[in-house]
N, C-alpha and C positions, 0 to 999 in steps of 0.2 A: 587069067587067074580069081582064084575066090577067098576074098578072106573068112580068113573063118571067125564066127562071132562066135563068142562063149557059151556054156553053157544053160544053160536059167533057168528056174521052172516055167513051165506055163503050161496051162489048165490047155484039158486036148481041147475046147471046145474055143480055141485061141487061134484065130486064122490069121493071123498079121503077120506080113513080112519080115524075115528079121534084116535089120538091117545094120551092117561093120559100123562099131561106136570108132570113134579115131580118138588117139591117145593123146592128143593135144584140140585140143577147145578153145575156139578163136576168143577174146577177149570182144565182149560186146561194146565195150568200152574204148572210143578212138582212140588215138596215141595223143601226141602235141603236134604230131607231126602231121598228119592229118587234116587238122584244124586253119583254116582259112588265113591269113594272117590281117589287120588290118587294110592294109596294099592293096590287099587284094581283093578282099570283100570294096574299094575304093574300085579300081579297076572295070571289076563285074559288075558294079549296081550301072542301071539301067532305069534312068529318071521318066518318069509321064508324064502327060503333060499335066493333070492336076499335082503332082507334085510342082512344075514350072510359077504351073502359074501363082500357087501361092506363097512359093521364095518368093513370085516378082512383087506379090499383095506386101509380103512382109521384109522386104527389102524398102517399099517407097515410104511404107509406113514411117521403119526406125530413121531410116532419111528426116524424113519431115520432123517427128519427135525431135531428132537434136539438131536439127538445123536452127526448129524457131528456137527450140531454148538456150543453146550452147553457139549455136552458127551465128545469129547476129538478123535470122531473118524478119520482117515484119510483115503484115497485114496491109492492104492498102488504107483502110482504115485509120487504122493506127498512127501508120507515116503520117494521115491527114493531121491527124491529131496533136503531132510531133509537133508539126508543121507550122500547125496555128499558132500555139504556143512556145513555139521559138522565136515567132513573125511578132507575136505581141510583150514579150519581155525585150527583144529588138526595138520596138518601139518605144518601147516608156524605158529601154536604158539611152535613146536620142533625148528622149520628152524632159528627163528627168532633171539635167543639165539646168535646160530652157528654163525651169521652175526656179531651178537656185538661181538666177543670173534675175530672172522675175524679184527674187526672196534682196540681192546685192543694193538691185535698183528702190527700192522703197526706203525713204527716208528716214523713219522708224522704227531699225531692223532690231536695233538693236534691243531695243525696251520688245518689242517682239518675239526676240529669240531667248529673252530670259523667258516672258509669258508662257514660250513653244515648250522650254525644258520645266513646265511648271506638271503641262501635261503626266500622268500615270499613265496610259495604255499609245499605245502604237492606235489604235483608231483615233483617240482622239485628238492624235498631234496629228496626223492622215486631215481630220476634220479640220482642223484651225489650220493648215496647210489653201485646205481650201475655199475656208471662210475667209482668207485674207484676200483671192482671189493669182493670188500665189501659179498656184496647179494652172490656170487656164487658160492655155496655150491659143493664141490669134488665128481662129479661124472655127474652134469653138465656141458652144453656147453652152457649155458645162464643164466642170473641169473635171480631170479620169481621175478614178478616188487611187487608182494604182499606182500613178501619174508622181499623186498629193503623197502614198504615204511611203513610193520612194525619194520623194523631195524630203519628207522631212527625217526622215533619215541621212541624208546629205546633209543635209544644213545643221544635225547636233552632232554631225563630226568634224 
């Protein structure tokens, strides 16, 4: 049974086939039910090798940034420098009391303490301690300036 097509004016040379028009047209806009949810999109995701390589590369870079900035990671060179600085500080901390002991053995230590206090800068105080020979530890040919500086600070205290 053919549906009836409404009569409409057509020119005589129009040979197009007449098609019935349905009463309800379909809405070209998809409804909310037909849209896939985020979970559905995630389940249907098919990663490619390129996605995996880029994801791995980004994860490595971010891990390195976080590790070196906030994780306490250090390179071999910086750890070597830090170790050498700590060793130097430890040696100075051990030698400064020996310097103070040599100051205590000096018979004119009271007069020299007054003269040491007159020195205005730490460089002058360190030079004064070196000139007195207190910072020259046995086995050393010349006094260590860092030991002299630490010794001057201990003597003044």
